[in-house]
N, CA, C and O atoms as a GROMACS GRO file, in nm:
protein
  544
    1MET      N    1   6.622  15.519  14.298
    1MET     CA    2   6.722  15.547  14.201
    1MET      C    3   6.712  15.443  14.090
    1MET      O    4   6.691  15.324  14.114
    2LYS      N    5   6.726  15.489  13.974
    2LYS     CA    6   6.712  15.403  13.857
    2LYS      C    7   6.850  15.354  13.813
    2LYS      O    8   6.942  15.434  13.794
    3VAL      N    9   6.862  15.219  13.796
    3VAL     CA   10   6.990  15.159  13.754
    3VAL      C   11   6.981  15.134  13.603
    3VAL      O   12   6.886  15.076  13.552
    4TYR      N   13   7.085  15.180  13.537
    4TYR     CA   14   7.088  15.162  13.391
    4TYR      C   15   7.145  15.024  13.357
    4TYR      O   16   7.256  14.991  13.398
    5ARG      N   17   7.068  14.945  13.284
    5ARG     CA   18   7.113  14.814  13.238
    5ARG      C   19   7.124  14.816  13.086
    5ARG      O   20   7.027  14.845  13.016
    6PRO      N   21   7.239  14.785  13.038
    6PRO     CA   22   7.250  14.782  12.892
    6PRO      C   23   7.168  14.666  12.835
    6PRO      O   24   7.156  14.561  12.897
    7THR      N   25   7.113  14.687  12.719
    7THR     CA   26   7.034  14.581  12.655
    7THR      C   27   7.128  14.470  12.610
    7THR      O   28   7.237  14.495  12.559
    8ARG      N   29   7.084  14.349  12.630
    8ARG     CA   30   7.166  14.233  12.593
    8ARG      C   31   7.155  14.209  12.444
    8ARG      O   32   7.047  14.204  12.386
    9LYS      N   33   7.271  14.193  12.384
    9LYS     CA   34   7.273  14.161  12.242
    9LYS      C   35   7.263  14.010  12.226
    9LYS      O   36   7.317  13.933  12.307
   10LYS      N   37   7.194  13.970  12.124
   10LYS     CA   38   7.183  13.827  12.097
   10LYS      C   39   7.317  13.775  12.045
   10LYS      O   40   7.386  13.841  11.966
   11ALA      N   41   7.352  13.656  12.090
   11ALA     CA   42   7.474  13.593  12.041
   11ALA      C   43   7.450  13.545  11.898
   11ALA      O   44   7.343  13.495  11.864
   12ARG      N   45   7.551  13.562  11.815
   12ARG     CA   46   7.537  13.516  11.678
   12ARG      C   47   7.664  13.444  11.634
   12ARG      O   48   7.774  13.472  11.683
   13ILE      N   49   7.646  13.354  11.545
   13ILE     CA   50   7.758  13.274  11.495
   13ILE      C   51   7.804  13.335  11.363
   13ILE      O   52   7.727  13.351  11.269
   14GLU      N   53   7.932  13.368  11.360
   14GLU     CA   54   7.988  13.423  11.237
   14GLU      C   55   8.009  13.310  11.137
   14GLU      O   56   8.073  13.210  11.169
   15MET      N   57   7.956  13.324  11.017
   15MET     CA   58   7.960  13.217  10.917
   15MET      C   59   8.086  13.221  10.831
   15MET      O   60   8.130  13.117  10.783
   16LEU      N   61   8.143  13.338  10.810
   16LEU     CA   62   8.259  13.346  10.720
   16LEU      C   63   8.378  13.265  10.768
   16LEU      O   64   8.435  13.191  10.687
   17PRO      N   65   8.420  13.273  10.893
   17PRO     CA   66   8.532  13.187  10.936
   17PRO      C   67   8.498  13.038  10.927
   17PRO      O   68   8.584  12.956  10.895
   18LEU      N   69   8.373  13.005  10.955
   18LEU     CA   70   8.331  12.866  10.945
   18LEU      C   71   8.339  12.816  10.801
   18LEU      O   72   8.385  12.704  10.776
   19ILE      N   73   8.296  12.898  10.708
   19ILE     CA   74   8.302  12.861  10.566
   19ILE      C   75   8.448  12.846  10.522
   19ILE      O   76   8.480  12.755  10.447
   20ASP      N   77   8.536  12.935  10.569
   20ASP     CA   78   8.678  12.926  10.535
   20ASP      C   79   8.738  12.794  10.583
   20ASP      O   80   8.811  12.728  10.510
   21ILE      N   81   8.708  12.757  10.706
   21ILE     CA   82   8.763  12.633  10.761
   21ILE      C   83   8.711  12.512  10.686
   21ILE      O   84   8.788  12.421  10.655
   22VAL      N   85   8.584  12.509  10.656
   22VAL     CA   86   8.526  12.397  10.582
   22VAL      C   87   8.587  12.389  10.442
   22VAL      O   88   8.616  12.279  10.394
   23PHE      N   89   8.607  12.500  10.378
   23PHE     CA   90   8.668  12.502  10.245
   23PHE      C   91   8.812  12.449  10.251
   23PHE      O   92   8.852  12.370  10.166
   24LEU      N   93   8.888  12.493  10.351
   24LEU     CA   94   9.027  12.445  10.364
   24LEU      C   95   9.032  12.295  10.390
   24LEU      O   96   9.119  12.226  10.336
   25LEU      N   97   8.942  12.244  10.472
   25LEU     CA   98   8.936  12.100  10.495
   25LEU      C   99   8.900  12.025  10.368
   25LEU      O  100   8.958  11.920  10.339
   26LEU      N  101   8.807  12.077  10.292
   26LEU     CA  102   8.767  12.015  10.167
   26LEU      C  103   8.885  12.010  10.069
   26LEU      O  104   8.910  11.906  10.007
   27VAL      N  105   8.955  12.120  10.055
   27VAL     CA  106   9.071  12.125   9.965
   27VAL      C  107   9.178  12.027  10.011
   27VAL      O  108   9.238  11.957   9.930
   28PHE      N  109   9.204  12.022  10.142
   28PHE     CA  110   9.304  11.929  10.194
   28PHE      C  111   9.269  11.786  10.160
   28PHE      O  112   9.355  11.712  10.112
   29PHE      N  113   9.146  11.744  10.181
   29PHE     CA  114   9.108  11.606  10.154
   29PHE      C  115   9.105  11.575  10.005
   29PHE      O  116   9.138  11.462   9.966
   30ILE      N  117   9.068  11.670   9.922
   30ILE     CA  118   9.071  11.648   9.777
   30ILE      C  119   9.215  11.625   9.732
   30ILE      O  120   9.241  11.530   9.658
   31TYR      N  121   9.308  11.710   9.774
   31TYR     CA  122   9.448  11.692   9.736
   31TYR      C  123   9.505  11.562   9.793
   31TYR      O  124   9.586  11.497   9.728
   32ALA      N  125   9.465  11.526   9.913
   32ALA     CA  126   9.514  11.402   9.971
   32ALA      C  127   9.466  11.282   9.890
   32ALA      O  128   9.543  11.188   9.868
   33MET      N  129   9.342  11.283   9.844
   33MET     CA  130   9.290  11.172   9.765
   33MET      C  131   9.353  11.168   9.625
   33MET      O  132   9.377  11.060   9.572
   34LEU      N  133   9.378  11.284   9.567
   34LEU     CA  134   9.437  11.287   9.434
   34LEU      C  135   9.583  11.242   9.435
   34LEU      O  136   9.633  11.192   9.334
   35SER      N  137   9.650  11.259   9.546
   35SER     CA  138   9.791  11.221   9.552
   35SER      C  139   9.810  11.072   9.577
   35SER      O  140   9.921  11.021   9.563
   36MET      N  141   9.704  11.002   9.614
   36MET     CA  142   9.715  10.859   9.640
   36MET      C  143   9.699  10.784   9.509
   36MET      O  144   9.601  10.803   9.436
   37ALA      N  145   9.794  10.700   9.480
   37ALA     CA  146   9.788  10.619   9.358
   37ALA      C  147   9.752  10.477   9.394
   37ALA      O  148   9.809  10.419   9.487
   38VAL      N  149   9.659  10.421   9.321
   38VAL     CA  150   9.619  10.284   9.344
   38VAL      C  151   9.698  10.196   9.250
   38VAL      O  152   9.683  10.203   9.128
   39HIS      N  153   9.783  10.113   9.307
   39HIS     CA  154   9.860  10.019   9.226
   39HIS      C  155   9.844   9.881   9.288
   39HIS      O  156   9.896   9.855   9.396
   40ARG      N  157   9.772   9.795   9.219
   40ARG     CA  158   9.746   9.663   9.273
   40ARG      C  159   9.838   9.560   9.211
   40ARG      O  160   9.811   9.440   9.222
   41GLY      N  161   9.944   9.601   9.146
   41GLY     CA  162  10.035   9.508   9.082
   41GLY      C  163  10.158   9.483   9.165
   41GLY      O  164  10.159   9.504   9.287
   42PHE      N  165  10.263   9.439   9.099
   42PHE     CA  166  10.389   9.409   9.164
   42PHE      C  167  10.483   9.528   9.155
   42PHE      O  168  10.468   9.614   9.069
   43LYS      N  169  10.579   9.530   9.243
   43LYS     CA  170  10.680   9.635   9.244
   43LYS      C  171  10.780   9.604   9.133
   43LYS      O  172  10.844   9.499   9.134
   44VAL      N  173  10.792   9.695   9.038
   44VAL     CA  174  10.888   9.681   8.929
   44VAL      C  175  10.968   9.809   8.919
   44VAL      O  176  10.925   9.914   8.969
   45GLU      N  177  11.082   9.801   8.856
   45GLU     CA  178  11.166   9.919   8.837
   45GLU      C  179  11.121   9.987   8.708
   45GLU      O  180  11.150   9.940   8.598
   46LEU      N  181  11.051  10.099   8.723
   46LEU     CA  182  10.990  10.169   8.610
   46LEU      C  183  11.091  10.261   8.543
   46LEU      O  184  11.189  10.302   8.605
   47PRO      N  185  11.068  10.292   8.415
   47PRO     CA  186  11.153  10.391   8.349
   47PRO      C  187  11.130  10.529   8.409
   47PRO      O  188  11.027  10.553   8.473
   48LEU      N  189  11.225  10.619   8.389
   48LEU     CA  190  11.215  10.754   8.443
   48LEU      C  191  11.156  10.849   8.340
   48LEU      O  192  11.180  10.834   8.220
   49SER      N  193  11.080  10.946   8.386
   49SER     CA  194  11.021  11.047   8.300
   49SER      C  195  11.010  11.177   8.378
   49SER      O  196  10.979  11.176   8.497
   50SER      N  197  11.037  11.288   8.311
   50SER     CA  198  11.028  11.417   8.380
   50SER      C  199  10.885  11.468   8.388
   50SER      O  200  10.857  11.562   8.462
   51SER      N  201  10.793  11.408   8.314
   51SER     CA  202  10.654  11.454   8.314
   51SER      C  203  10.557  11.343   8.353
   51SER      O  204  10.441  11.346   8.312
   52ALA      N  205  10.602  11.246   8.430
   52ALA     CA  206  10.517  11.133   8.468
   52ALA      C  207  10.410  11.178   8.566
   52ALA      O  208  10.438  11.247   8.664
   53GLU      N  209  10.285  11.138   8.537
   53GLU     CA  210  10.173  11.165   8.626
   53GLU      C  211  10.095  11.036   8.644
   53GLU      O  212  10.089  10.954   8.554
   54ILE      N  213  10.035  11.019   8.761
   54ILE     CA  214   9.956  10.900   8.791
   54ILE      C  215   9.809  10.936   8.783
   54ILE      O  216   9.764  11.036   8.839
   55ASP      N  217   9.736  10.854   8.712
   55ASP     CA  218   9.593  10.876   8.697
   55ASP      C  219   9.518  10.785   8.794
   55ASP      O  220   9.518  10.664   8.777
   56PRO      N  221   9.455  10.841   8.895
   56PRO     CA  222   9.390  10.758   8.995
   56PRO      C  223   9.259  10.695   8.950
   56PRO      O  224   9.203  10.614   9.023
   57ARG      N  225   9.209  10.730   8.834
   57ARG     CA  226   9.081  10.676   8.788
   57ARG      C  227   9.094  10.541   8.721
   57ARG      O  228   8.993  10.480   8.688
   58ALA      N  229   9.215  10.493   8.699
   58ALA     CA  230   9.235  10.369   8.625
   58ALA      C  231   9.174  10.251   8.701
   58ALA      O  232   9.168  10.250   8.824
   59LEU      N  233   9.129  10.153   8.625
   59LEU     CA  234   9.058  10.040   8.683
   59LEU      C  235   9.151   9.922   8.707
   59LEU      O  236   9.151   9.866   8.817
   60LEU      N  237   9.229   9.883   8.609
   60LEU     CA  238   9.311   9.764   8.617
   60LEU      C  239   9.458   9.799   8.601
   60LEU      O  240   9.493   9.900   8.538
   61SER      N  241   9.544   9.716   8.657
   61SER     CA  242   9.686   9.735   8.633
   61SER      C  243   9.742   9.609   8.570
   61SER      O  244   9.712   9.498   8.613
   62VAL      N  245   9.825   9.628   8.469
   62VAL     CA  246   9.894   9.518   8.402
   62VAL      C  247  10.043   9.543   8.423
   62VAL      O  248  10.095   9.649   8.389
   63THR      N  249  10.110   9.444   8.480
   63THR     CA  250  10.253   9.454   8.508
   63THR      C  251  10.327   9.355   8.420
   63THR      O  252  10.292   9.237   8.416
   64VAL      N  253  10.430   9.403   8.351
   64VAL     CA  254  10.512   9.316   8.266
   64VAL      C  255  10.654   9.320   8.322
   64VAL      O  256  10.716   9.426   8.330
   65ARG      N  257  10.703   9.204   8.359
   65ARG     CA  258  10.838   9.193   8.414
   65ARG      C  259  10.938   9.170   8.302
   65ARG      O  260  10.901   9.132   8.191
   66GLU      N  261  11.064   9.194   8.332
   66GLU     CA  262  11.171   9.178   8.234
   66GLU      C  263  11.178   9.034   8.183
   66GLU      O  264  11.216   9.010   8.068
   67SER      N  265  11.142   8.939   8.268
   67SER     CA  266  11.145   8.798   8.229
   67SER      C  267  11.031   8.760   8.135
   67SER      O  268  11.030   8.649   8.081
   68GLY      N  269  10.935   8.851   8.114
   68GLY     CA  270  10.823   8.824   8.025
   68GLY      C  271  10.696   8.784   8.098
   68GLY      O  272  10.593   8.763   8.034
   69GLU      N  273  10.702   8.772   8.230
   69GLU     CA  274  10.582   8.739   8.307
   69GLU      C  275  10.485   8.855   8.302
   69GLU      O  276  10.526   8.971   8.314
   70ILE      N  277  10.356   8.825   8.286
   70ILE     CA  278  10.251   8.926   8.276
   70ILE      C  279  10.154   8.903   8.391
   70ILE      O  280  10.108   8.791   8.413
   71TYR      N  281  10.123   9.010   8.463
   71TYR     CA  282  10.030   9.003   8.575
   71TYR      C  283   9.917   9.102   8.552
   71TYR      O  284   9.942   9.217   8.516
   72VAL      N  285   9.793   9.058   8.573
   72VAL     CA  286   9.678   9.146   8.576
   72VAL      C  287   9.644   9.161   8.723
   72VAL      O  288   9.605   9.064   8.789
   73ASP      N  289   9.658   9.282   8.774
   73ASP     CA  290   9.658   9.308   8.918
   73ASP      C  291   9.768   9.220   8.979
   73ASP      O  292   9.885   9.249   8.959
   74GLU      N  293   9.735   9.114   9.050
   74GLU     CA  294   9.839   9.027   9.105
   74GLU      C  295   9.826   8.885   9.052
   74GLU      O  296   9.886   8.793   9.108
   75THR      N  297   9.751   8.865   8.945
   75THR     CA  298   9.727   8.733   8.890
   75THR      C  299   9.817   8.710   8.769
   75THR      O  300   9.815   8.788   8.674
   76LEU      N  301   9.896   8.605   8.773
   76LEU     CA  302   9.984   8.570   8.663
   76LEU      C  303   9.901   8.522   8.545
   76LEU      O  304   9.808   8.443   8.563
   77THR      N  305   9.933   8.568   8.425
   77THR     CA  306   9.861   8.528   8.305
   77THR      C  307   9.959   8.518   8.189
   77THR      O  308  10.075   8.556   8.201
   78THR      N  309   9.912   8.466   8.078
   78THR     CA  310   9.994   8.457   7.958
   78THR      C  311   9.948   8.564   7.859
   78THR      O  312   9.841   8.624   7.874
   79LEU      N  313  10.030   8.586   7.758
   79LEU     CA  314   9.996   8.687   7.656
   79LEU      C  315   9.869   8.647   7.582
   79LEU      O  316   9.790   8.734   7.544
   80GLU      N  317   9.850   8.517   7.560
   80GLU     CA  318   9.732   8.470   7.487
   80GLU      C  319   9.604   8.484   7.570
   80GLU      O  320   9.497   8.510   7.514
   81ASP      N  321   9.614   8.466   7.702
   81ASP     CA  322   9.496   8.475   7.789
   81ASP      C  323   9.467   8.616   7.838
   81ASP      O  324   9.364   8.640   7.901
   82LEU      N  325   9.556   8.710   7.809
   82LEU     CA  326   9.541   8.847   7.860
   82LEU      C  327   9.412   8.915   7.816
   82LEU      O  328   9.342   8.972   7.900
   83PRO      N  329   9.375   8.912   7.684
   83PRO     CA  330   9.250   8.982   7.646
   83PRO      C  331   9.126   8.927   7.716
   83PRO      O  332   9.040   9.004   7.759
   84GLU      N  333   9.117   8.797   7.728
   84GLU     CA  334   9.001   8.736   7.793
   84GLU      C  335   8.996   8.772   7.942
   84GLU      O  336   8.888   8.800   7.996
   85GLN      N  337   9.110   8.772   8.007
   85GLN     CA  338   9.114   8.805   8.149
   85GLN      C  339   9.080   8.953   8.172
   85GLN      O  340   9.012   8.986   8.269
   86LEU      N  341   9.127   9.041   8.084
   86LEU     CA  342   9.094   9.183   8.098
   86LEU      C  343   8.946   9.208   8.077
   86LEU      O  344   8.885   9.288   8.149
   87ARG      N  345   8.887   9.142   7.978
   87ARG     CA  346   8.742   9.157   7.957
   87ARG      C  347   8.664   9.110   8.079
   87ARG      O  348   8.566   9.173   8.118
   88GLY      N  349   8.709   9.000   8.140
   88GLY     CA  350   8.641   8.949   8.260
   88GLY      C  351   8.654   9.043   8.378
   88GLY      O  352   8.558   9.064   8.451
   89LYS      N  353   8.774   9.099   8.399
   89LYS     CA  354   8.796   9.187   8.514
   89LYS      C  355   8.732   9.324   8.493
   89LYS      O  356   8.696   9.390   8.591
   90ALA      N  357   8.718   9.369   8.368
   90ALA     CA  358   8.656   9.499   8.342
   90ALA      C  359   8.509   9.494   8.375
   90ALA      O  360   8.450   9.598   8.406
   91GLY      N  361   8.448   9.377   8.369
   91GLY     CA  362   8.310   9.360   8.413
   91GLY      C  363   8.208   9.437   8.331
   91GLY      O  364   8.105   9.477   8.385
   92GLY      N  365   8.233   9.458   8.205
   92GLY     CA  366   8.136   9.526   8.119
   92GLY      C  367   8.127   9.676   8.142
   92GLY      O  368   8.030   9.738   8.099
   93LEU      N  369   8.225   9.735   8.208
   93LEU     CA  370   8.222   9.880   8.228
   93LEU      C  371   8.248   9.952   8.097
   93LEU      O  372   8.320   9.903   8.010
   94ASP      N  373   8.189  10.069   8.084
   94ASP     CA  374   8.211  10.150   7.965
   94ASP      C  375   8.347  10.216   7.972
   94ASP      O  376   8.378  10.287   8.068
   95ASP      N  377   8.428  10.194   7.872
   95ASP     CA  378   8.557  10.260   7.856
   95ASP      C  379   8.648  10.247   7.977
   95ASP      O  380   8.686  10.347   8.037
   96PRO      N  381   8.684  10.120   8.015
   96PRO     CA  382   8.777  10.104   8.128
   96PRO      C  383   8.918  10.149   8.090
   96PRO      O  384   8.951  10.160   7.972
   97GLU      N  385   9.000  10.174   8.190
   97GLU     CA  386   9.136  10.219   8.166
   97GLU      C  387   9.235  10.123   8.231
   97GLU      O  388   9.207  10.063   8.334
   98ILE      N  389   9.350  10.108   8.167
   98ILE     CA  390   9.455  10.017   8.212
   98ILE      C  391   9.578  10.098   8.251
   98ILE      O  392   9.620  10.187   8.178
   99LEU      N  393   9.636  10.067   8.367
   99LEU     CA  394   9.768  10.117   8.403
   99LEU      C  395   9.868  10.010   8.362
   99LEU      O  396   9.861   9.898   8.412
  100LEU      N  397   9.959  10.042   8.273
  100LEU     CA  398  10.056   9.945   8.223
  100LEU      C  399  10.192   9.976   8.285
  100LEU      O  400  10.251  10.081   8.260
  101PHE      N  401  10.241   9.882   8.366
  101PHE     CA  402  10.370   9.895   8.432
  101PHE      C  403  10.466   9.798   8.363
  101PHE      O  404  10.450   9.676   8.373
  102GLY      N  405  10.566   9.852   8.295
  102GLY     CA  406  10.668   9.770   8.231
  102GLY      C  407  10.803   9.800   8.292
  102GLY      O  408  10.838   9.916   8.311
  103GLU      N  409  10.879   9.696   8.322
  103GLU     CA  410  11.010   9.719   8.383
  103GLU      C  411  11.100   9.797   8.289
  103GLU      O  412  11.081   9.797   8.167
  104ARG      N  413  11.197   9.863   8.346
  104ARG     CA  414  11.287   9.952   8.274
  104ARG      C  415  11.363   9.881   8.163
  104ARG      O  416  11.385   9.939   8.057
  105LYS      N  417  11.404   9.757   8.186
  105LYS     CA  418  11.486   9.684   8.089
  105LYS      C  419  11.403   9.596   7.996
  105LYS      O  420  11.459   9.513   7.924
  106LEU      N  421  11.272   9.613   7.995
  106LEU     CA  422  11.183   9.537   7.908
  106LEU      C  423  11.203   9.580   7.764
  106LEU      O  424  11.215   9.700   7.736
  107SER      N  425  11.206   9.484   7.672
  107SER     CA  426  11.227   9.520   7.531
  107SER      C  427  11.098   9.576   7.471
  107SER      O  428  10.988   9.547   7.516
  108TYR      N  429  11.116   9.659   7.366
  108TYR     CA  430  11.000   9.716   7.298
  108TYR      C  431  10.912   9.608   7.239
  108TYR      O  432  10.789   9.620   7.240
  109GLU      N  433  10.972   9.503   7.189
  109GLU     CA  434  10.895   9.395   7.127
  109GLU      C  435  10.799   9.333   7.228
  109GLU      O  436  10.682   9.309   7.196
  110GLN      N  437  10.847   9.306   7.350
  110GLN     CA  438  10.760   9.250   7.452
  110GLN      C  439  10.651   9.350   7.492
  110GLN      O  440  10.534   9.313   7.508
  111LEU      N  441  10.689   9.476   7.508
  111LEU     CA  442  10.593   9.579   7.548
  111LEU      C  443  10.484   9.596   7.443
  111LEU      O  444  10.366   9.607   7.477
  112PHE      N  445  10.522   9.600   7.315
  112PHE     CA  446  10.422   9.617   7.211
  112PHE      C  447  10.336   9.492   7.193
  112PHE      O  448  10.221   9.502   7.151
  113GLY      N  449  10.390   9.377   7.224
  113GLY     CA  450  10.308   9.256   7.223
  113GLY      C  451  10.198   9.264   7.327
  113GLY      O  452  10.084   9.225   7.301
  114VAL      N  453  10.231   9.315   7.445
  114VAL     CA  454  10.132   9.331   7.552
  114VAL      C  455  10.031   9.440   7.513
  114VAL      O  456   9.911   9.425   7.536
  115LEU      N  457  10.080   9.550   7.456
  115LEU     CA  458   9.989   9.656   7.411
  115LEU      C  459   9.889   9.605   7.309
  115LEU      O  460   9.770   9.635   7.317
  116ASP      N  461   9.936   9.526   7.211
  116ASP     CA  462   9.846   9.469   7.110
  116ASP      C  463   9.744   9.375   7.174
  116ASP      O  464   9.628   9.373   7.134
  117SER      N  465   9.788   9.299   7.271
  117SER     CA  466   9.698   9.206   7.339
  117SER      C  467   9.592   9.282   7.419
  117SER      O  468   9.477   9.239   7.425
  118ILE      N  469   9.630   9.393   7.481
  118ILE     CA  470   9.533   9.475   7.555
  118ILE      C  471   9.431   9.535   7.458
  118ILE      O  472   9.311   9.536   7.485
  119ARG      N  473   9.479   9.586   7.346
  119ARG     CA  474   9.387   9.643   7.247
  119ARG      C  475   9.294   9.536   7.189
  119ARG      O  476   9.180   9.567   7.152
  120ALA      N  477   9.341   9.412   7.181
  120ALA     CA  478   9.257   9.303   7.131
  120ALA      C  479   9.140   9.276   7.226
  120ALA      O  480   9.039   9.220   7.185
  121SER      N  481   9.154   9.315   7.352
  121SER     CA  482   9.045   9.296   7.447
  121SER      C  483   8.938   9.404   7.433
  121SER      O  484   8.834   9.396   7.498
  122GLY      N  485   8.963   9.505   7.348
  122GLY     CA  486   8.866   9.612   7.328
  122GLY      C  487   8.890   9.732   7.416
  122GLY      O  488   8.809   9.825   7.417
  123ILE      N  489   8.999   9.733   7.490
  123ILE     CA  490   9.031   9.846   7.577
  123ILE      C  491   9.132   9.934   7.505
  123ILE      O  492   9.239   9.889   7.465
  124SER      N  493   9.096  10.061   7.490
  124SER     CA  494   9.184  10.152   7.417
  124SER      C  495   9.248  10.258   7.506
  124SER      O  496   9.340  10.328   7.463
  125ARG      N  497   9.202  10.270   7.629
  125ARG     CA  498   9.260  10.369   7.721
  125ARG      C  499   9.369  10.302   7.804
  125ARG      O  500   9.342  10.235   7.903
  126ILE      N  501   9.492  10.321   7.760
  126ILE     CA  502   9.607  10.258   7.824
  126ILE      C  503   9.702  10.367   7.869
  126ILE      O  504   9.738  10.456   7.792
  127SER      N  505   9.742  10.361   7.994
  127SER     CA  506   9.833  10.460   8.050
  127SER      C  507   9.964  10.392   8.086
  127SER      O  508   9.970  10.310   8.177
  128LEU      N  509  10.072  10.428   8.014
  128LEU     CA  510  10.205  10.374   8.046
  128LEU      C  511  10.257  10.448   8.168
  128LEU      O  512  10.253  10.571   8.174
  129GLN      N  513  10.306  10.373   8.265
  129GLN     CA  514  10.350  10.432   8.391
  129GLN      C  515  10.502  10.447   8.394
  129GLN      O  516  10.574  10.365   8.337
  130ALA      N  517  10.548  10.551   8.459
  130ALA     CA  518  10.691  10.576   8.477
  130ALA      C  519  10.712  10.646   8.610
  130ALA      O  520  10.619  10.704   8.666
  131GLU      N  521  10.834  10.638   8.660
  131GLU     CA  522  10.870  10.710   8.782
  131GLU      C  523  10.913  10.851   8.745
  131GLU      O  524  10.966  10.873   8.637
  132THR      N  525  10.890  10.945   8.834
  132THR     CA  526  10.930  11.083   8.810
  132THR      C  527  11.081  11.093   8.825
  132THR      O  528  11.138  11.050   8.926
  133ALA      N  529  11.145  11.151   8.724
  133ALA     CA  530  11.290  11.168   8.726
  133ALA      C  531  11.325  11.281   8.822
  133ALA      O  532  11.253  11.380   8.830
  134PRO      N  533  11.436  11.266   8.896
  134PRO     CA  534  11.474  11.375   8.986
  134PRO      C  535  11.513  11.500   8.907
  134PRO      O  536  11.573  11.491   8.800
  135SER      N  537  11.478  11.615   8.962
  135SER     CA  538  11.509  11.742   8.895
  135SER      C  539  11.659  11.768   8.901
  135SER      O  540  11.726  11.732   8.997
  136GLN      N  541  11.708  11.832   8.795
  136GLN     CA  542  11.852  11.859   8.790
  136GLN      C  543  11.881  12.005   8.796
  136GLN      O  544  11.997  12.045   8.793
   0.00000   0.00000   0.00000
């Protein structure tokens, strides 16, 4: 008597679900990295803005406190030494960017003095930072 045996099909790996999972993981990690802000300065009380966005590509952070103290990353500096210190920390990079953190109660005169000093260092890409205002 002859026994019928079905032919064995070769096992195969479906690629579409695998591609979907890899794509979702990629998107998750991209959004996770974009949401992380690098701030190497001091904690200050920033002004509020309804359209504030953080740019993660910035190289240096300059923090100006209400008392007039100026910090490049976490190093205390003076207004006169700021351009030289920024040039040194930028390390000859093409078109570096500055994150400028100014306290909420800082006067315009002090803020514009720091802005002029940053521009004197040859850096023109300056991003003023603010906290996102709560929605109403």
